[in-house]
DRENPA-162996 format. One record per residue: x, y, z of N, C-alpha, C, CB in turn. Coordinates in steps of 0.2 Angstrom, whole numbers, plus 5000, padded with zeros to 4 digits. Glycine has a CB too. Layout:
BEGIN
((X, Y, Z), (X, Y, Z), (X, Y, Z), (X, Y, Z)) ...
END
This chain:
BEGIN
((6092, 4925, 4396), (6094, 4920, 4399), (6101, 4918, 4397), (6089, 4915, 4399)) ((6107, 4917, 4399), (6111, 4912, 4394), (6112, 4905, 4399), (6120, 4916, 4392)) ((6112, 4902, 4395), (6115, 4894, 4399), (6122, 4892, 4396), (6110, 4885, 4398)) ((6125, 4890, 4400), (6132, 4886, 4398), (6131, 4880, 4399), (6139, 4887, 4402)) ((6133, 4880, 4391), (6131, 4871, 4388), (6136, 4866, 4391), (6131, 4870, 4378)) ((6140, 4866, 4396), (6146, 4862, 4399), (6143, 4861, 4405), (6153, 4865, 4400)) ((6142, 4866, 4411), (6140, 4866, 4416), (6133, 4865, 4418), (6142, 4871, 4417)) ((6128, 4867, 4413), (6123, 4869, 4415), (6119, 4876, 4419), (6122, 4864, 4418)) ((6125, 4879, 4418), (6123, 4885, 4424), (6120, 4891, 4419), (6132, 4889, 4429)) ((6115, 4894, 4424), (6109, 4897, 4422), (6112, 4905, 4423), (6101, 4894, 4427)) ((6114, 4908, 4419), (6116, 4917, 4419), (6122, 4915, 4427), (6106, 4925, 4422)) ((6125, 4910, 4426), (6131, 4908, 4430), (6128, 4905, 4437), (6137, 4916, 4430)) ((6123, 4904, 4438), (6121, 4900, 4444), (6119, 4892, 4442), (6115, 4903, 4447)) ((6121, 4889, 4446), (6122, 4881, 4445), (6119, 4878, 4449), (6128, 4878, 4446)) ((6111, 4874, 4448), (6106, 4871, 4452), (6107, 4865, 4450), (6100, 4873, 4452)) ((6107, 4862, 4458), (6110, 4855, 4459), (6104, 4849, 4458), (6114, 4854, 4468)) ((6104, 4844, 4457), (6098, 4839, 4459), (6100, 4835, 4464), (6095, 4835, 4452)) ((6096, 4829, 4467), (6095, 4824, 4469), (6101, 4818, 4469), (6091, 4824, 4467)) ((6102, 4820, 4461), (6107, 4815, 4457), (6114, 4819, 4461), (6106, 4815, 4445)) ((6114, 4825, 4459), (6121, 4826, 4461), (6124, 4824, 4468), (6122, 4833, 4459)) ((6120, 4823, 4473), (6120, 4824, 4479), (6122, 4816, 4479), (6113, 4827, 4483)) ((6116, 4812, 4476), (6119, 4804, 4476), (6126, 4802, 4473), (6114, 4801, 4471)) ((6129, 4805, 4470), (6133, 4804, 4466), (6138, 4806, 4470), (6133, 4806, 4459)) ((6140, 4811, 4473), (6144, 4812, 4478), (6144, 4810, 4485), (6144, 4816, 4479)) ((6138, 4807, 4484), (6140, 4800, 4492), (6142, 4795, 4492), (6136, 4798, 4495)) ((6142, 4792, 4483), (6144, 4787, 4480), (6150, 4787, 4480), (6142, 4788, 4475)) ((6155, 4793, 4479), (6161, 4795, 4477), (6164, 4795, 4487), (6159, 4803, 4470)) ((6162, 4798, 4489), (6163, 4800, 4496), (6165, 4791, 4498), (6155, 4805, 4500)) ((6161, 4788, 4500), (6159, 4781, 4501), (6167, 4780, 4497), (6151, 4779, 4498)) ((6166, 4778, 4492), (6172, 4774, 4488), (6177, 4776, 4491), (6174, 4774, 4479)) ((6178, 4783, 4490), (6187, 4786, 4495), (6188, 4783, 4501), (6187, 4796, 4500)) ((6183, 4784, 4506), (6182, 4782, 4513), (6186, 4773, 4514), (6173, 4784, 4515)) ((6184, 4770, 4508), (6184, 4764, 4508), (6191, 4764, 4507), (6179, 4761, 4505)) ((6193, 4767, 4503), (6201, 4766, 4501), (6206, 4769, 4507), (6203, 4772, 4493)) ((6204, 4774, 4510), (6206, 4775, 4514), (6208, 4773, 4523), (6204, 4779, 4513)) ((6201, 4770, 4523), (6202, 4769, 4531), (6206, 4761, 4531), (6193, 4768, 4535)) ((6207, 4756, 4527), (6213, 4752, 4529), (6220, 4756, 4528), (6214, 4744, 4526)) ((6220, 4760, 4526), (6227, 4766, 4526), (6229, 4767, 4531), (6227, 4773, 4523)) ((6222, 4769, 4536), (6225, 4773, 4542), (6225, 4769, 4546), (6221, 4778, 4545)) ((6223, 4765, 4548), (6221, 4759, 4551), (6228, 4756, 4550), (6214, 4756, 4547)) ((6230, 4754, 4546), (6238, 4751, 4543), (6245, 4756, 4546), (6239, 4750, 4533)) ((6244, 4762, 4544), (6248, 4767, 4547), (6248, 4767, 4553), (6246, 4773, 4545)) ((6243, 4765, 4558), (6241, 4765, 4564), (6246, 4762, 4567), (6235, 4763, 4565)) ((6245, 4756, 4564), (6247, 4749, 4568), (6256, 4750, 4567), (6243, 4741, 4563)) ((6258, 4753, 4562), (6264, 4755, 4562), (6267, 4763, 4565), (6265, 4755, 4556)) ((6260, 4761, 4570), (6264, 4768, 4575), (6264, 4775, 4571), (6273, 4766, 4577)) ((6265, 4779, 4566), (6264, 4783, 4564), (6259, 4789, 4562), (6267, 4781, 4561)) ((6255, 4786, 4567), (6247, 4792, 4567), (6247, 4795, 4575), (6238, 4788, 4566)) ((6247, 4801, 4576), (6246, 4802, 4584), (6239, 4800, 4588), (6246, 4810, 4585)) ((6238, 4803, 4594), (6232, 4804, 4595), (6228, 4808, 4592), (6231, 4805, 4601)) ((6232, 4816, 4590), (6226, 4818, 4588), (6226, 4819, 4581), (6225, 4824, 4592)) ((6230, 4816, 4575), (6227, 4811, 4572), (6221, 4807, 4571), (6231, 4808, 4574)) ((6222, 4802, 4576), (6216, 4796, 4576), (6210, 4800, 4577), (6216, 4790, 4584)) ((6211, 4803, 4582), (6207, 4808, 4586), (6201, 4812, 4578), (6215, 4814, 4590)) ((6205, 4815, 4575), (6204, 4818, 4568), (6199, 4815, 4564), (6212, 4819, 4564)) ((6203, 4809, 4563), (6199, 4802, 4558), (6194, 4801, 4561), (6201, 4794, 4557)) ((6194, 4800, 4567), (6187, 4800, 4572), (6181, 4803, 4568), (6188, 4804, 4580)) ((6183, 4809, 4569), (6178, 4815, 4569), (6176, 4815, 4559), (6183, 4824, 4573)) ((6182, 4813, 4555), (6180, 4814, 4548), (6174, 4808, 4547), (6188, 4814, 4542)) ((6177, 4804, 4550), (6174, 4795, 4551), (6165, 4796, 4551), (6177, 4789, 4561)) ((6164, 4802, 4555), (6158, 4802, 4558), (6155, 4808, 4552), (6158, 4805, 4567)) ((6157, 4810, 4549), (6156, 4814, 4545), (6153, 4813, 4538), (6160, 4816, 4544)) ((6157, 4807, 4537), (6156, 4804, 4532), (6152, 4799, 4533), (6161, 4802, 4529)) ((6151, 4794, 4539), (6143, 4791, 4539), (6139, 4796, 4539), (6141, 4787, 4545)) ((6137, 4800, 4542), (6131, 4806, 4542), (6131, 4808, 4535), (6131, 4812, 4546)) ((6135, 4810, 4531), (6136, 4814, 4523), (6131, 4807, 4519), (6149, 4815, 4518)) ((6135, 4801, 4519), (6132, 4796, 4516), (6124, 4794, 4518), (6137, 4791, 4517)) ((6124, 4793, 4523), (6116, 4791, 4524), (6111, 4798, 4526), (6115, 4784, 4531)) ((6112, 4802, 4524), (6107, 4810, 4521), (6103, 4806, 4516), (6112, 4818, 4516)) ((6097, 4807, 4516), (6092, 4808, 4511), (6092, 4813, 4507), (6088, 4808, 4515)) ((6095, 4813, 4502), (6096, 4821, 4499), (6087, 4823, 4497), (6102, 4821, 4490)) ((6086, 4830, 4497), (6079, 4833, 4500), (6081, 4840, 4496), (6077, 4832, 4509)) ((6073, 4841, 4493), (6074, 4848, 4488), (6076, 4854, 4492), (6067, 4850, 4485)) ((6076, 4854, 4498), (6076, 4859, 4501), (6083, 4861, 4503), (6072, 4859, 4507)) ((6088, 4857, 4502), (6093, 4857, 4504), (6100, 4855, 4500), (6091, 4853, 4509)) ((6098, 4854, 4493), (6102, 4851, 4488), (6110, 4853, 4487), (6099, 4853, 4484)) ((6109, 4861, 4487), (6114, 4864, 4489), (6118, 4865, 4493), (6113, 4868, 4488)) ((6117, 4865, 4499), (6119, 4863, 4505), (6123, 4857, 4507), (6114, 4864, 4508)) ((6121, 4852, 4503), (6121, 4846, 4504), (6125, 4842, 4497), (6114, 4845, 4505)) ((6128, 4847, 4493), (6132, 4849, 4489), (6137, 4851, 4489), (6131, 4851, 4486)) ((6137, 4855, 4493), (6143, 4859, 4497), (6147, 4855, 4504), (6139, 4867, 4500)) ((6143, 4850, 4506), (6145, 4849, 4512), (6152, 4841, 4508), (6137, 4847, 4519)) ((6149, 4838, 4502), (6149, 4833, 4499), (6158, 4835, 4497), (6143, 4833, 4494)) ((6157, 4844, 4493), (6163, 4844, 4491), (6170, 4844, 4496), (6163, 4850, 4487)) ((6167, 4848, 4501), (6172, 4848, 4508), (6174, 4842, 4511), (6168, 4851, 4515)) ((6169, 4837, 4511), (6171, 4830, 4511), (6177, 4827, 4506), (6165, 4826, 4509)) ((6176, 4829, 4501), (6180, 4826, 4496), (6188, 4829, 4499), (6177, 4828, 4487)) ((6186, 4835, 4499), (6192, 4841, 4502), (6197, 4837, 4506), (6188, 4849, 4507)) ((6194, 4835, 4512), (6194, 4833, 4519), (6196, 4826, 4518), (6187, 4834, 4523)) ((6197, 4823, 4514), (6197, 4814, 4513), (6203, 4816, 4509), (6188, 4810, 4508)) ((6203, 4822, 4503), (6210, 4822, 4500), (6214, 4823, 4502), (6212, 4825, 4495)) ((6215, 4827, 4510), (6220, 4827, 4514), (6225, 4823, 4518), (6217, 4829, 4518)) ((6216, 4819, 4519), (6220, 4812, 4523), (6225, 4807, 4517), (6213, 4805, 4527)) ((6223, 4808, 4512), (6228, 4804, 4506), (6236, 4805, 4506), (6227, 4806, 4498)) ((6235, 4814, 4506), (6241, 4817, 4508), (6246, 4818, 4514), (6241, 4822, 4507)) ((6242, 4817, 4519), (6245, 4817, 4522), (6247, 4808, 4526), (6241, 4821, 4525)) ((6244, 4806, 4524), (6248, 4796, 4525), (6253, 4796, 4521), (6245, 4788, 4521)) ((6253, 4799, 4515), (6260, 4799, 4511), (6264, 4802, 4513), (6260, 4802, 4505)) ((6264, 4808, 4516), (6268, 4811, 4519), (6270, 4807, 4526), (6265, 4818, 4521)) ((6269, 4804, 4526), (6270, 4797, 4536), (6273, 4793, 4532), (6262, 4791, 4542)) ((6273, 4792, 4525), (6276, 4786, 4524), (6272, 4779, 4523), (6281, 4786, 4528)) ((6267, 4780, 4525), (6262, 4775, 4524), (6261, 4774, 4518), (6257, 4776, 4528)) ((6258, 4768, 4516), (6254, 4766, 4510), (6247, 4766, 4509), (6256, 4760, 4509)) ((6245, 4770, 4505), (6239, 4773, 4504), (6239, 4774, 4495), (6239, 4780, 4508)) ((6232, 4772, 4493), (6232, 4772, 4485), (6231, 4780, 4485), (6224, 4766, 4481)) ((6233, 4781, 4477), (6232, 4787, 4475), (6224, 4790, 4476), (6234, 4785, 4469)) ((6226, 4799, 4477), (6216, 4801, 4481), (6215, 4801, 4473), (6214, 4811, 4486)) ((6207, 4798, 4474), (6201, 4796, 4466), (6202, 4804, 4465), (6189, 4792, 4468)) ((6200, 4806, 4459), (6196, 4812, 4457), (6191, 4815, 4459), (6195, 4813, 4451)) ((6191, 4819, 4459), (6186, 4823, 4464), (6180, 4824, 4460), (6187, 4830, 4465)) ((6174, 4821, 4463), (6167, 4822, 4460), (6166, 4830, 4458), (6162, 4819, 4467)) ((6163, 4832, 4452), (6161, 4840, 4452), (6152, 4839, 4448), (6168, 4845, 4447)) ((6148, 4838, 4454), (6144, 4838, 4452), (6139, 4843, 4445), (6144, 4837, 4456)) ((6139, 4842, 4441), (6136, 4846, 4434), (6131, 4845, 4431), (6140, 4845, 4430)) ((6127, 4839, 4432), (6120, 4839, 4429), (6117, 4845, 4431), (6115, 4831, 4432)) ((6115, 4848, 4436), (6111, 4855, 4435), (6106, 4855, 4431), (6115, 4861, 4433)) ((6105, 4859, 4429), (6100, 4860, 4423), (6104, 4859, 4416), (6097, 4867, 4423)) ((6110, 4857, 4417), (6114, 4857, 4408), (6111, 4850, 4403), (6125, 4855, 4409)) ((6105, 4846, 4408), (6104, 4839, 4407), (6094, 4839, 4409), (6110, 4833, 4413)) ((6092, 4843, 4405), (6084, 4843, 4406), (6083, 4837, 4409), (6081, 4843, 4401)) ((6083, 4831, 4406), (6081, 4828, 4409), (6083, 4826, 4417), (6081, 4825, 4405)) ((6087, 4826, 4420), (6090, 4826, 4428), (6088, 4830, 4428), (6097, 4826, 4431)) ((6084, 4838, 4428), (6084, 4840, 4430), (6075, 4838, 4433), (6088, 4846, 4427)) ((6072, 4837, 4429), (6066, 4835, 4427), (6064, 4828, 4433), (6066, 4833, 4419)) ((6069, 4824, 4432), (6071, 4819, 4437), (6070, 4820, 4445), (6078, 4816, 4435)) ((6073, 4827, 4447), (6070, 4829, 4452), (6066, 4829, 4456), (6070, 4832, 4452)) ((6060, 4830, 4450), (6053, 4832, 4453), (6050, 4826, 4454), (6048, 4838, 4448)) ((6052, 4820, 4451), (6048, 4813, 4450), (6049, 4809, 4457), (6052, 4809, 4443)) ((6054, 4814, 4462), (6053, 4810, 4467), (6046, 4807, 4472), (6057, 4814, 4470)) ((6047, 4802, 4476), (6041, 4800, 4477), (6037, 4805, 4483), (6041, 4792, 4478)) ((6042, 4808, 4486), (6039, 4812, 4490), (6036, 4819, 4488), (6042, 4812, 4496)) ((6039, 4821, 4484), (6037, 4826, 4478), (6030, 4824, 4474), (6042, 4826, 4472)) ((6028, 4821, 4470), (6026, 4817, 4469), (6020, 4817, 4473), (6030, 4813, 4467)) ((6019, 4815, 4481), (6014, 4813, 4485), (6012, 4820, 4483), (6014, 4810, 4492)) ((6016, 4826, 4487), (6015, 4834, 4489), (6010, 4834, 4484), (6023, 4840, 4488)) ((6013, 4835, 4476), (6008, 4836, 4472), (6001, 4834, 4472), (6010, 4835, 4469)) ((6001, 4827, 4472), (5994, 4824, 4472), (5990, 4827, 4478), (5995, 4817, 4473)) ((5994, 4828, 4483), (5988, 4832, 4490), (5986, 4837, 4488), (5991, 4835, 4497)) ((5992, 4841, 4486), (5987, 4848, 4484), (5983, 4848, 4480), (5991, 4853, 4482)) ((5985, 4843, 4474), (5978, 4843, 4468), (5971, 4841, 4471), (5979, 4837, 4462)) ((5971, 4836, 4475), (5965, 4834, 4479), (5963, 4839, 4483), (5965, 4829, 4483)) ((5967, 4843, 4485), (5964, 4848, 4490), (5961, 4854, 4486), (5969, 4850, 4496)) ((5965, 4855, 4482), (5962, 4860, 4478), (5955, 4858, 4474), (5967, 4862, 4472)) ((5955, 4853, 4472), (5949, 4852, 4467), (5944, 4850, 4475), (5950, 4843, 4460)) ((5945, 4845, 4479), (5940, 4849, 4483), (5938, 4853, 4487), (5940, 4848, 4485)) ((5942, 4861, 4487), (5940, 4867, 4487), (5935, 4870, 4482), (5945, 4869, 4488)) ((5939, 4868, 4478), (5933, 4871, 4471), (5926, 4868, 4471), (5936, 4867, 4464)) ((5925, 4863, 4474), (5918, 4859, 4474), (5914, 4862, 4479), (5918, 4853, 4477)) ((5915, 4865, 4482), (5912, 4868, 4487), (5908, 4873, 4486), (5915, 4869, 4491)) 
END
């Protein structure tokens, strides 16, 4: 087994934790908070088409859905991939607004979740979520109860 000391990849595979999802959620929320006023100002200047505004509405919905998601053990990889895609889409809006001549802050550096198993503590912390502990306790009780019969 080979572990990359920088990314935490084990034999080339990266395993994400719920903290990676939360990091992406914060980064996406922060970027959205930069972009939304710029989009609104650009719209006031009549530089955005109805198609652009419709696309922004869709992206707003995606951001809202993503930032409200609870990170779950089953779909952490999927949630990280969704977050990366949203970051890419938000970065494209920075470029679009600049190309239209609208004032927009520079796009923040994309967050690349790397806690994976590079930090053993981060990996273990994902096991200590209340839902996981509750499930482990229920299983332990069931197993102990079953052995007493």
